[in-house]
C-alpha positions as CSV (number, residue, x, y, z in Angstrom):
1,M,154.4,66.8,144.0
2,A,153.2,67.0,140.3
3,L,154.7,64.8,137.7
4,P,157.5,66.3,135.5
5,V,156.2,67.7,132.2
6,R,158.1,65.0,130.3
7,D,156.3,62.2,132.2
8,Q,152.9,63.9,131.7
9,M,153.5,64.2,127.9
10,K,154.4,60.5,127.9
11,Y,151.2,59.5,129.6
12,W,148.9,61.8,127.6
13,G,150.7,60.8,124.3
14,T,150.2,57.1,125.1
15,A,146.5,57.8,125.8
16,A,146.1,59.6,122.5
17,V,147.8,56.7,120.6
18,V,145.5,54.1,122.3
19,F,142.4,56.2,121.5
20,L,143.4,56.5,117.8
21,A,144.2,52.8,117.6
22,L,140.8,51.8,119.1
23,L,139.1,54.2,116.7
24,W,140.8,52.5,113.8
25,L,140.4,48.9,115.0
26,M,136.8,49.2,116.3
27,G,135.3,51.6,113.8
28,D,132.2,49.6,112.9
29,V,131.7,48.4,116.5
30,I,131.7,51.8,118.1
31,L,129.6,53.5,115.3
32,P,126.3,53.3,117.2
33,F,128.0,54.8,120.3
34,V,129.6,57.6,118.4
35,L,126.3,58.4,116.6
36,S,124.4,58.3,119.9
37,M,126.9,60.6,121.6
38,A,126.6,63.1,118.8
39,V,122.8,63.1,119.0
40,A,122.8,63.3,122.8
41,Y,125.2,66.2,122.7
42,M,123.0,68.1,120.2
43,L,119.8,67.4,122.3
44,D,121.3,68.2,125.7
45,P,120.4,71.9,125.5
46,V,116.8,71.0,124.7
47,A,116.6,68.7,127.7
48,D,118.1,71.4,129.9
49,R,115.5,73.9,128.6
50,L,112.7,71.5,129.4
51,E,114.1,71.0,132.9
52,T,114.0,74.8,133.5
53,W,110.3,74.5,132.5
54,G,109.7,72.2,135.4
55,L,110.2,68.7,133.9
56,S,112.5,66.2,135.5
57,R,115.4,64.9,133.5
58,I,113.8,61.6,132.7
59,A,110.5,63.3,131.7
60,A,112.4,65.7,129.4
61,T,114.3,62.8,127.9
62,I,111.0,60.9,127.3
63,V,109.4,63.9,125.6
64,I,112.4,64.5,123.3
65,T,112.4,60.7,122.4
66,L,108.7,60.7,121.5
67,V,109.0,63.9,119.4
68,A,112.1,62.4,117.6
69,A,110.3,59.1,117.0
70,I,107.3,60.9,115.4
71,L,109.6,63.0,113.2
72,F,111.5,59.9,112.1
73,V,108.4,58.0,111.2
74,L,107.1,61.0,109.2
75,M,110.5,61.3,107.4
76,A,110.6,57.6,106.7
77,L,107.1,57.6,105.2
78,L,107.1,60.9,103.3
79,V,110.6,62.1,102.5
80,I,113.2,59.3,102.4
81,P,111.5,57.0,99.8
82,T,111.1,60.0,97.4
83,L,114.7,61.1,98.0
84,V,116.0,57.6,97.3
85,K,113.9,57.2,94.2
86,Q,114.9,60.6,92.8
87,A,118.6,59.9,93.5
88,T,118.4,56.6,91.7
89,D,116.5,58.1,88.8
90,L,119.1,60.9,88.5
91,V,122.0,58.4,88.3
92,N,120.1,56.3,85.8
93,S,119.2,59.3,83.6
94,A,122.8,60.6,83.4
95,P,123.4,59.1,79.9
96,D,120.2,60.8,78.6
97,L,121.3,64.1,80.1
98,I,124.7,63.8,78.4
99,N,123.0,62.9,75.1
100,N,120.9,66.0,75.5
101,L,124.0,68.1,76.0
102,Q,125.6,66.6,73.0
103,T,122.5,67.4,70.9
104,F,122.5,71.0,72.2
105,L,126.2,71.4,71.4
106,T,125.8,69.8,68.0
107,E,123.0,72.2,67.1
108,K,124.8,75.3,68.3
109,F,128.5,74.4,67.7
110,P,128.5,71.6,65.0
111,V,132.2,71.9,64.5
112,L,133.0,70.9,68.0
113,L,131.1,67.6,68.0
114,D,131.6,65.6,64.8
115,E,131.5,61.8,65.2
116,N,135.2,61.5,65.7
117,S,135.5,64.4,68.1
118,Q,137.3,63.8,71.3
119,L,134.8,66.0,73.2
120,R,131.9,63.8,72.0
121,Q,133.7,60.6,73.1
122,T,134.5,62.1,76.4
123,L,130.9,63.1,77.1
124,M,129.7,59.6,76.2
125,Q,132.3,58.1,78.6
126,I,131.2,60.5,81.4
127,G,127.6,59.5,81.0
128,E,128.4,55.7,81.0
129,T,130.7,56.1,84.0
130,I,128.1,58.0,86.0
131,Q,125.5,55.4,85.3
132,S,127.7,52.4,86.2
133,K,129.7,53.9,89.1
134,G,126.9,56.1,90.4
135,G,124.5,53.2,90.7
136,A,127.1,51.1,92.5
137,L,128.0,54.0,94.8
138,L,124.3,54.7,95.7
139,S,123.6,51.1,96.4
140,G,126.8,50.8,98.3
141,A,125.9,53.8,100.4
142,L,122.6,52.3,101.3
143,A,123.9,48.8,102.0
144,S,127.3,49.9,103.1
145,A,129.0,50.0,106.3
146,M,127.2,46.8,106.8
147,S,124.6,44.2,106.3
148,L,120.9,44.6,106.8
149,F,121.2,43.1,110.2
150,N,123.7,45.8,111.2
151,V,121.5,48.5,109.8
152,V,118.6,47.2,111.8
153,M,120.8,47.1,114.9
154,L,121.8,50.7,114.3
155,L,118.1,51.8,114.1
156,V,117.5,49.9,117.4
157,L,120.7,50.7,119.3
158,V,121.2,54.4,118.5
159,P,117.8,55.5,120.0
160,V,118.3,53.3,123.1
161,I,121.9,54.4,123.7
162,T,121.0,58.0,123.0
163,F,118.1,57.8,125.5
164,Y,120.4,56.7,128.3
165,L,123.2,59.1,127.4
166,L,120.8,62.0,127.3
167,M,119.3,61.1,130.6
168,D,122.7,60.9,132.3
169,W,124.6,63.5,130.3
170,D,125.0,66.1,133.1
171,R,126.0,63.3,135.6
172,M,128.6,61.9,133.2
173,V,130.1,65.4,132.7
174,A,130.4,65.8,136.5
175,E,132.0,62.4,136.8
176,V,134.6,63.2,134.1
177,D,135.3,66.5,135.8
178,K,136.2,64.6,139.0
179,L,138.8,62.6,137.1
180,L,140.7,65.6,135.8
181,P,144.2,66.1,137.2
182,R,143.9,68.6,140.0
183,D,146.9,70.7,138.9
184,H,145.5,71.1,135.4
185,A,141.8,71.0,136.1
186,P,141.2,74.8,135.7
187,V,143.0,74.9,132.3
188,I,141.3,71.8,131.1
189,R,137.9,73.2,132.1
190,R,138.7,76.4,130.2
191,L,139.7,74.6,127.1
192,A,136.7,72.3,127.3
193,A,134.4,75.3,127.6
194,D,136.0,76.8,124.5
195,I,135.7,73.6,122.6
196,D,132.0,73.3,123.7
197,R,131.3,76.8,122.5
198,T,132.9,76.1,119.2
199,L,131.0,72.8,118.7
200,A,127.8,74.4,119.9
201,S,128.1,77.2,117.4
202,F,129.2,74.9,114.6
203,I,127.3,71.6,115.0
204,R,124.1,72.8,116.5
205,G,124.1,76.2,114.8
206,Q,125.4,75.1,111.4
207,G,123.3,71.9,111.6
208,T,120.2,74.0,112.0
209,V,121.2,76.2,109.1
210,C,121.8,73.1,106.9
211,L,118.3,71.8,107.8
212,I,116.6,75.1,107.1
213,L,118.4,75.7,103.8
214,G,118.0,72.1,102.6
215,T,114.3,72.3,103.3
216,F,114.0,75.7,101.5
217,Y,116.0,74.6,98.5
218,A,114.2,71.3,98.1
219,A,110.7,72.9,98.5
220,G,111.5,75.8,96.2
221,L,112.9,73.6,93.5
222,M,110.0,71.2,93.7
223,L,107.5,74.1,93.5
224,V,109.1,75.3,90.2
225,G,108.8,71.8,88.9
226,L,112.4,70.8,88.7
227,K,112.5,67.0,88.2
228,F,115.2,66.1,90.7
229,G,114.6,69.1,92.9
230,L,114.4,67.1,96.2
231,V,117.9,65.5,95.6
232,A,119.5,68.8,94.5
233,G,118.0,70.7,97.5
234,A,119.0,68.0,100.0
235,L,122.5,67.9,98.6
236,A,122.9,71.7,98.8
237,G,121.6,71.7,102.4
238,A,123.9,68.8,103.4
239,L,127.0,70.6,102.0
240,T,126.1,74.0,103.5
241,F,128.2,73.2,106.6
242,I,131.2,74.0,104.4
243,P,130.8,77.7,103.4
244,Y,129.8,78.3,99.8
245,V,130.3,74.7,98.8
246,G,126.6,73.8,99.3
247,A,125.3,76.7,97.3
248,I,127.9,76.2,94.5
249,V,127.4,72.4,94.1
250,G,123.6,72.5,94.6
251,G,123.3,75.7,92.4
252,L,125.3,74.3,89.5
253,L,123.5,71.0,89.6
254,S,120.1,72.6,89.8
255,I,120.7,75.2,87.1
256,G,122.2,72.5,84.9
257,L,119.2,70.3,85.3
258,A,116.9,73.3,84.7
259,L,118.7,74.1,81.5
260,F,117.9,70.6,80.2
261,Q,114.4,70.5,81.5
262,F,113.3,74.1,80.8
263,W,115.4,75.1,77.8
264,G,113.6,78.0,76.1
265,E,111.4,78.7,79.2
266,W,113.9,81.2,80.8
267,Q,111.6,82.3,83.6
268,W,111.9,78.9,85.2
269,I,115.7,78.8,84.8
270,I,115.9,82.2,86.4
271,A,113.5,81.1,89.1
272,V,115.9,78.2,90.0
273,A,118.9,80.6,90.1
274,A,116.8,83.0,92.2
275,I,116.1,80.3,94.8
276,F,119.8,79.9,95.5
277,A,120.4,83.6,95.4
278,V,117.7,84.1,98.1
279,G,119.0,81.2,100.1
280,Q,122.5,82.7,100.1
281,F,121.2,86.1,101.1
282,V,119.1,84.6,104.0
283,E,122.0,82.4,105.1
284,G,124.6,85.2,105.1
285,N,122.5,87.9,106.7
286,I,120.0,86.1,108.9
287,L,120.7,82.4,109.7
288,T,124.5,82.3,110.1
289,P,124.8,85.5,112.2
290,N,122.0,84.4,114.5
291,L,122.5,80.7,114.7
292,V,126.2,80.1,114.2
293,G,127.9,83.4,115.2
294,S,130.7,85.3,113.7
295,S,133.7,83.6,115.3
296,V,133.3,79.8,115.2
297,G,137.0,79.2,114.9
298,L,136.8,76.4,112.3
299,H,138.3,77.6,109.0
300,P,136.8,75.9,105.9
301,V,140.1,74.6,104.7
302,W,141.0,73.1,108.1
303,L,137.5,71.5,108.2
304,I,137.9,70.0,104.7
305,F,141.3,68.7,105.6
306,A,140.0,67.1,108.9
307,L,137.1,65.4,107.1
308,S,139.3,64.1,104.4
309,A,142.1,62.9,106.7
310,F,139.8,61.2,109.3
311,G,137.5,59.8,106.6
312,T,140.5,58.2,104.8
313,L,142.1,56.8,108.0
314,F,139.0,55.8,110.0
315,G,136.1,55.6,107.5
316,F,132.7,56.8,108.3
317,V,133.3,56.9,112.0
318,G,136.3,59.1,111.3
319,M,134.1,61.6,109.5
320,L,131.8,61.7,112.5
321,V,134.6,62.6,114.9
322,A,136.5,64.8,112.5
323,V,134.6,68.0,113.4
324,P,134.9,67.6,117.2
325,V,138.6,66.7,116.8
326,A,139.2,69.6,114.5
327,A,137.5,72.0,116.9
328,A,139.5,70.6,119.9
329,L,142.8,70.9,118.0
330,G,141.9,74.4,116.9
331,V,141.2,75.4,120.5
332,V,144.4,73.7,121.8
333,A,146.5,75.4,119.0
334,R,145.1,78.8,120.0
335,F,145.9,78.1,123.6
336,A,149.5,76.9,122.7
337,I,150.0,80.2,120.8
338,E,148.8,82.2,123.8
339,Q,151.3,80.3,126.0
340,Y,154.0,80.9,123.4
341,H,153.3,84.7,123.4
342,D,153.7,84.7,127.2
343,S,156.9,82.6,127.1
344,R,160.5,83.8,127.2
345,L,161.1,82.1,123.9
346,Y,158.8,84.7,122.3
347,R,159.5,87.8,124.5
348,G,163.2,87.2,124.8
349,L,165.2,89.3,127.3
350,E,162.2,91.5,128.0
351,S,160.3,88.6,129.5
352,N,160.8,90.1,133.0
353,Q,159.1,93.3,132.0
354,P,155.4,93.8,131.6
355,L,154.1,94.1,128.0
356,S,153.3,97.6,126.9
357,D,150.2,98.5,124.8
358,D,152.4,98.6,121.7
359,D,153.5,95.0,122.3
360,I,150.0,93.6,122.6
Protein backbone atom coordinates (compact mmCIF):
# COMPACT_ATOMS: atom_id res chain seq x y z
CA MET A 1 0.00 0.00 0.00
CA ALA A 2 1.32 3.44 -0.90
CA LEU A 3 2.48 5.80 1.82
CA PRO A 4 0.02 8.52 2.89
CA VAL A 5 0.50 11.85 1.11
CA ARG A 6 1.56 13.51 4.36
CA ASP A 7 4.40 11.00 4.87
CA GLN A 8 5.48 11.35 1.25
CA MET A 9 5.61 15.15 1.58
CA LYS A 10 7.68 14.73 4.74
CA TYR A 11 10.26 12.54 3.00
CA TRP A 12 10.47 14.62 -0.16
CA GLY A 13 10.67 17.84 1.87
CA THR A 14 13.51 16.40 3.94
CA ALA A 15 15.35 15.38 0.77
CA ALA A 16 14.97 18.92 -0.65
CA VAL A 17 16.30 20.50 2.56
CA VAL A 18 19.29 18.13 2.60
CA PHE A 19 20.02 18.93 -1.05
CA LEU A 20 19.97 22.70 -0.44
CA ALA A 21 22.09 22.32 2.70
CA LEU A 22 24.72 20.32 0.80
CA LEU A 23 24.65 22.88 -2.00
CA TRP A 24 25.31 25.66 0.50
CA LEU A 25 27.97 23.84 2.53
CA MET A 26 29.88 22.19 -0.34
CA GLY A 27 29.59 24.86 -3.04
CA ASP A 28 33.27 25.06 -3.98
CA VAL A 29 33.79 21.30 -3.62
CA ILE A 30 30.98 20.32 -5.98
CA LEU A 31 31.70 23.09 -8.51
CA PRO A 32 33.68 20.81 -10.89
CA PHE A 33 30.89 18.22 -10.78
CA VAL A 34 28.14 20.79 -11.43
CA LEU A 35 30.09 22.23 -14.36
CA SER A 36 30.76 18.76 -15.71
CA MET A 37 27.10 17.76 -15.47
CA ALA A 38 26.08 20.93 -17.31
CA VAL A 39 28.59 20.31 -20.10
CA ALA A 40 27.68 16.62 -20.36
CA TYR A 41 23.97 17.48 -20.54
CA MET A 42 24.58 19.93 -23.39
CA LEU A 43 26.77 17.48 -25.32
CA ASP A 44 24.59 14.39 -24.85
CA PRO A 45 22.51 15.07 -28.02
CA VAL A 46 25.73 15.35 -30.02
CA ALA A 47 26.89 11.99 -28.70
CA ASP A 48 23.48 10.47 -29.49
CA ARG A 49 23.69 11.82 -33.05
CA LEU A 50 27.18 10.35 -33.52
CA GLU A 51 25.84 6.99 -32.28
CA THR A 52 23.14 7.06 -34.96
CA TRP A 53 25.95 7.51 -37.49
CA GLY A 54 27.49 4.22 -36.41
CA LEU A 55 29.96 5.19 -33.68
CA SER A 56 29.96 3.46 -30.32
CA ARG A 57 29.25 5.57 -27.25
CA ILE A 58 32.88 5.62 -26.16
CA ALA A 59 34.06 6.49 -29.69
CA ALA A 60 31.51 9.33 -29.85
CA THR A 61 32.70 10.61 -26.48
CA ILE A 62 36.34 10.52 -27.60
CA VAL A 63 35.53 12.44 -30.81
CA ILE A 64 33.63 15.12 -28.86
CA THR A 65 36.46 15.40 -26.32
CA LEU A 66 39.12 15.84 -29.02
CA VAL A 67 37.10 18.50 -30.86
CA ALA A 68 36.41 20.34 -27.58
CA ALA A 69 40.11 20.21 -26.66
CA ILE A 70 41.12 21.70 -30.03
CA LEU A 71 38.54 24.49 -29.71
CA PHE A 72 39.66 25.23 -26.15
CA VAL A 73 43.31 25.48 -27.18
CA LEU A 74 42.41 27.83 -30.04
CA MET A 75 40.33 29.99 -27.68
CA ALA A 76 43.10 30.07 -25.09
CA LEU A 77 45.70 31.10 -27.69
CA LEU A 78 43.68 33.51 -29.84
CA VAL A 79 40.69 34.97 -28.01
CA ILE A 80 41.01 34.82 -24.22
CA PRO A 81 44.27 36.85 -23.90
CA THR A 82 42.87 39.62 -26.10
CA LEU A 83 39.58 39.60 -24.20
CA VAL A 84 41.30 39.89 -20.82
CA LYS A 85 43.62 42.65 -22.08
CA GLN A 86 40.75 44.68 -23.53
CA ALA A 87 38.67 44.28 -20.38
CA THR A 88 41.59 45.47 -18.23
CA ASP A 89 42.30 48.41 -20.56
CA LEU A 90 38.63 49.38 -20.54
CA VAL A 91 38.56 49.48 -16.75
CA ASN A 92 41.82 51.44 -16.56
CA SER A 93 40.71 53.95 -19.20
CA ALA A 94 37.43 54.73 -17.42
CA PRO A 95 38.75 58.00 -15.91
CA ASP A 96 39.90 59.18 -19.36
CA LEU A 97 36.48 58.40 -20.80
CA ILE A 98 34.84 60.37 -17.99
CA ASN A 99 37.22 63.29 -18.60
CA ASN A 100 36.33 63.23 -22.31
CA LEU A 101 32.66 63.34 -21.36
CA GLN A 102 33.34 66.30 -19.10
CA THR A 103 35.18 68.09 -21.89
CA PHE A 104 32.34 67.46 -24.32
CA LEU A 105 29.70 68.67 -21.88
CA THR A 106 31.80 71.70 -20.96
CA GLU A 107 32.08 72.72 -24.61
CA LYS A 108 28.40 72.17 -25.41
CA PHE A 109 26.82 73.08 -22.05
CA PRO A 110 29.32 75.21 -20.09
CA VAL A 111 26.73 76.25 -17.49
CA LEU A 112 26.27 72.67 -16.35
CA LEU A 113 29.91 71.96 -15.55
CA ASP A 114 31.63 74.76 -13.70
CA GLU A 115 34.36 73.75 -11.29
CA ASN A 116 32.00 73.64 -8.32
CA SER A 117 29.25 71.80 -10.21
CA GLN A 118 27.82 68.76 -8.49
CA LEU A 119 27.59 66.99 -11.88
CA ARG A 120 31.32 67.49 -12.49
CA GLN A 121 32.22 66.09 -9.08
CA THR A 122 29.89 63.14 -9.59
CA LEU A 123 31.46 62.27 -12.95
CA MET A 124 34.94 62.41 -11.45
CA GLN A 125 33.89 60.13 -8.61
CA ILE A 126 32.32 57.68 -11.06
CA GLY A 127 35.54 57.46 -13.07
CA GLU A 128 37.68 56.93 -9.98
CA THR A 129 35.27 54.31 -8.61
CA ILE A 130 35.20 52.35 -11.85
CA GLN A 131 38.98 52.31 -12.03
CA SER A 132 39.49 51.24 -8.40
CA LYS A 133 36.56 48.87 -7.99
CA GLY A 134 36.54 47.62 -11.57
CA GLY A 135 40.16 46.55 -11.45
CA ALA A 136 39.61 44.77 -8.16
CA LEU A 137 36.47 43.11 -9.53
CA LEU A 138 38.23 41.93 -12.68
CA SER A 139 41.22 40.54 -10.83
CA GLY A 140 38.88 38.98 -8.26
CA ALA A 141 36.87 37.31 -11.03
CA LEU A 142 40.03 35.86 -12.54
CA ALA A 143 41.56 34.71 -9.25
CA SER A 144 38.26 34.19 -7.45
CA ALA A 145 36.42 31.32 -6.38
CA MET A 146 39.81 30.00 -5.58
CA SER A 147 43.53 29.85 -5.71
CA LEU A 148 45.63 29.02 -8.75
CA PHE A 149 45.75 25.41 -7.60
CA ASN A 150 41.95 25.17 -7.63
CA VAL A 151 41.78 26.78 -11.07
CA VAL A 152 44.23 24.22 -12.41
CA MET A 153 42.24 21.47 -10.72
CA LEU A 154 39.10 22.78 -12.44
CA LEU A 155 40.81 22.68 -15.82
CA VAL A 156 41.93 19.11 -15.15
CA LEU A 157 38.87 17.72 -13.34
CA VAL A 158 36.07 19.15 -15.47
CA PRO A 159 37.18 17.50 -18.75
CA VAL A 160 37.83 14.17 -17.01
CA ILE A 161 34.52 14.14 -15.11
CA THR A 162 32.66 15.32 -18.22
CA PHE A 163 34.19 12.49 -20.25
CA TYR A 164 32.93 9.82 -17.84
CA LEU A 165 29.52 11.46 -17.36
CA LEU A 166 29.00 11.80 -21.12
CA MET A 167 30.05 8.21 -21.73
CA ASP A 168 27.62 6.85 -19.10
CA TRP A 169 24.84 9.46 -19.42
CA ASP A 170 22.14 7.20 -20.89
CA ARG A 171 23.02 4.44 -18.42
CA MET A 172 22.76 6.86 -15.47
CA VAL A 173 19.36 8.09 -16.66
CA ALA A 174 18.14 4.49 -16.85
CA GLU A 175 19.42 3.75 -13.34
CA VAL A 176 17.69 6.85 -11.93
CA ASP A 177 14.49 5.77 -13.65
CA LYS A 178 14.67 2.43 -11.80
CA LEU A 179 14.77 4.30 -8.47
CA LEU A 180 11.54 6.22 -9.08
CA PRO A 181 8.60 5.37 -6.79
CA ARG A 182 6.45 3.01 -8.83
CA ASP A 183 3.17 4.76 -7.95
CA HIS A 184 4.44 8.10 -9.19
CA ALA A 185 6.87 7.01 -11.93
CA PRO A 186 4.62 7.95 -14.89
CA VAL A 187 3.96 11.45 -13.52
CA ILE A 188 7.63 11.99 -12.64
CA ARG A 189 8.67 10.85 -16.14
CA ARG A 190 6.20 13.28 -17.70
CA LEU A 191 7.45 16.15 -15.56
CA ALA A 192 11.07 15.20 -16.25
CA ALA A 193 10.37 15.18 -19.99
CA ASP A 194 8.77 18.64 -19.74
CA ILE A 195 11.77 19.93 -17.75
CA ASP A 196 14.16 18.41 -20.29
CA ARG A 197 12.32 20.09 -23.18
CA THR A 198 12.43 23.43 -21.37
CA LEU A 199 16.13 23.11 -20.57
CA ALA A 200 16.96 21.84 -24.05
CA SER A 201 15.19 24.81 -25.61
CA PHE A 202 16.70 27.31 -23.21
CA ILE A 203 20.21 26.12 -22.37
CA ARG A 204 21.15 24.46 -25.65
CA GLY A 205 19.13 26.76 -27.88
CA GLN A 206 19.74 30.03 -26.07
CA GLY A 207 23.37 29.10 -25.49
CA THR A 208 23.83 28.68 -29.24
CA VAL A 209 22.10 32.03 -29.83
CA CYS A 210 24.43 33.71 -27.29
CA LEU A 211 27.50 32.22 -28.98
CA ILE A 212 26.40 33.25 -32.48
CA LEU A 213 25.39 36.78 -31.48
CA GLY A 214 28.47 37.28 -29.30
CA THR A 215 30.70 36.28 -32.20
CA PHE A 216 28.74 38.50 -34.61
CA TYR A 217 28.81 41.54 -32.31
CA ALA A 218 32.50 41.14 -31.45
CA ALA A 219 33.56 40.60 -35.07
CA GLY A 220 31.41 43.47 -36.35
CA LEU A 221 32.60 45.93 -33.72
CA MET A 222 36.23 45.00 -34.29
CA LEU A 223 35.81 45.36 -38.07
CA VAL A 224 34.55 48.95 -37.68
CA GLY A 225 37.56 49.63 -35.47
CA LEU A 226 35.88 50.07 -32.09
CA LYS A 227 38.66 50.01 -29.51
CA PHE A 228 37.01 47.70 -26.99
CA GLY A 229 34.81 45.90 -29.48
CA LEU A 230 35.71 42.37 -28.37
CA VAL A 231 34.71 43.08 -24.75
CA ALA A 232 31.48 44.85 -25.71
CA GLY A 233 30.51 42.09 -28.15
CA ALA A 234 31.34 39.29 -25.71
CA LEU A 235 29.34 41.04 -22.95
CA ALA A 236 26.35 41.54 -25.26
CA GLY A 237 26.46 37.89 -26.32
CA ALA A 238 26.79 36.60 -22.76
CA LEU A 239 23.77 38.62 -21.59
CA THR A 240 21.59 37.65 -24.55
CA PHE A 241 20.11 34.74 -22.58
CA ILE A 242 17.99 37.40 -20.82
CA PRO A 243 15.78 38.85 -23.58
CA TYR A 244 16.75 42.39 -24.67
CA VAL A 245 19.26 42.81 -21.81
CA GLY A 246 22.26 41.79 -23.93
CA ALA A 247 21.35 44.12 -26.79
CA ILE A 248 20.56 47.04 -24.45
CA VAL A 249 23.68 46.74 -22.29
CA GLY A 250 26.04 45.89 -25.15
CA GLY A 251 24.45 48.46 -27.47
CA LEU A 252 24.62 51.31 -24.96
CA LEU A 253 28.22 50.45 -24.05
CA SER A 254 29.29 50.16 -27.69
CA ILE A 255 27.52 53.32 -28.85
CA GLY A 256 28.91 55.21 -25.87
CA LEU A 257 32.44 54.06 -26.69
CA ALA A 258 31.86 54.90 -30.36
CA LEU A 259 30.77 58.44 -29.46
CA PHE A 260 34.07 59.02 -27.67
CA GLN A 261 36.21 57.34 -30.31
CA PHE A 262 34.46 58.45 -33.51
CA TRP A 263 32.98 61.82 -32.54
CA GLY A 264 32.40 63.71 -35.77
CA GLU A 265 32.70 60.57 -37.91
CA TRP A 266 29.00 59.76 -37.80
CA GLN A 267 29.17 56.94 -40.33
CA TRP A 268 31.10 54.78 -37.86
CA ILE A 269 28.74 55.58 -34.98
CA ILE A 270 25.80 54.67 -37.21
CA ALA A 271 27.64 51.48 -38.22
CA VAL A 272 27.97 50.46 -34.54
CA ALA A 273 24.26 51.05 -33.97
CA ALA A 274 23.45 49.16 -37.18
CA ILE A 275 25.39 46.11 -35.96
CA PHE A 276 23.10 45.78 -32.94
CA ALA A 277 20.00 46.51 -35.04
CA VAL A 278 20.94 43.70 -37.44
CA GLY A 279 21.77 41.41 -34.51
CA GLN A 280 18.35 42.00 -32.94
CA PHE A 281 16.59 41.40 -36.25
CA VAL A 282 18.45 38.15 -36.86
CA GLU A 283 17.88 37.00 -33.26
CA GLY A 284 14.16 37.75 -33.24
CA ASN A 285 13.32 36.46 -36.72
CA ILE A 286 15.81 33.66 -37.41
CA LEU A 287 17.84 32.41 -34.42
CA THR A 288 15.35 32.37 -31.55
CA PRO A 289 12.40 30.89 -33.49
CA ASN A 290 14.57 28.10 -34.93
CA LEU A 291 16.95 27.35 -32.05
CA VAL A 292 14.95 28.18 -28.93
CA GLY A 293 11.29 27.94 -29.94
CA SER A 294 8.33 30.08 -29.06
CA SER A 295 7.29 28.51 -25.75
CA VAL A 296 10.32 27.98 -23.49
CA GLY A 297 8.35 28.54 -20.30
CA LEU A 298 10.99 30.68 -18.55
CA HIS A 299 9.79 34.24 -18.10
CA PRO A 300 12.66 36.78 -18.03
CA VAL A 301 11.58 38.16 -14.64
CA TRP A 302 11.43 34.66 -13.14
CA LEU A 303 14.86 33.90 -14.61
CA ILE A 304 16.41 37.10 -13.21
CA PHE A 305 14.91 36.38 -9.79
CA ALA A 306 16.25 32.80 -9.81
CA LEU A 307 19.75 33.93 -10.81
CA SER A 308 19.77 36.66 -8.14
CA ALA A 309 18.37 34.47 -5.36
CA PHE A 310 20.52 31.41 -5.99
CA GLY A 311 23.61 33.53 -6.67
CA THR A 312 23.17 35.33 -3.35
CA LEU A 313 22.48 32.17 -1.37
CA PHE A 314 24.89 29.71 -2.96
CA GLY A 315 27.43 31.83 -4.87
CA PHE A 316 28.69 30.85 -8.31
CA VAL A 317 27.44 27.27 -7.97
CA GLY A 318 23.99 28.67 -7.21
CA MET A 319 24.02 30.66 -10.44
CA LEU A 320 24.90 27.48 -12.35
CA VAL A 321 21.95 25.55 -10.94
CA ALA A 322 19.55 28.53 -11.02
CA VAL A 323 18.32 27.92 -14.59
CA PRO A 324 17.64 24.16 -14.16
CA VAL A 325 15.93 24.77 -10.82
CA ALA A 326 13.89 27.64 -12.28
CA ALA A 327 12.82 25.44 -15.19
CA ALA A 328 11.91 22.57 -12.85
CA LEU A 329 9.91 24.83 -10.54
CA GLY A 330 8.11 26.33 -13.53
CA VAL A 331 7.12 22.89 -14.83
CA VAL A 332 6.01 21.76 -11.36
CA ALA A 333 4.02 24.97 -10.89
CA ARG A 334 2.20 24.43 -14.20
CA PHE A 335 1.50 20.81 -13.20
CA ALA A 336 0.16 21.98 -9.83
CA ILE A 337 -2.15 24.45 -11.60
CA GLU A 338 -3.43 21.64 -13.85
CA GLN A 339 -4.13 19.51 -10.80
CA TYR A 340 -5.88 22.43 -9.13
CA HIS A 341 -8.11 22.97 -12.17
CA ASP A 342 -9.11 19.30 -12.02
CA SER A 343 -9.76 19.39 -8.28
CA ARG A 344 -13.03 19.87 -6.42
CA LEU A 345 -11.54 22.93 -4.74
CA TYR A 346 -11.58 24.69 -8.13
CA ARG A 347 -14.65 23.11 -9.74
CA GLY A 348 -16.80 23.09 -6.61
CA LEU A 349 -20.12 21.29 -6.66
CA GLU A 350 -19.84 20.63 -10.39
CA SER A 351 -16.81 18.39 -9.86
CA ASN A 352 -18.87 15.27 -10.57
CA GLN A 353 -19.92 16.59 -13.96
CA PRO A 354 -17.65 16.67 -17.04
CA LEU A 355 -16.33 20.08 -18.06
CA SER A 356 -18.10 21.69 -20.98
CA ASP A 357 -16.31 23.49 -23.80
CA ASP A 358 -17.18 26.84 -22.17
CA ASP A 359 -15.44 25.79 -18.93
CA ILE A 360 -12.16 24.88 -20.60
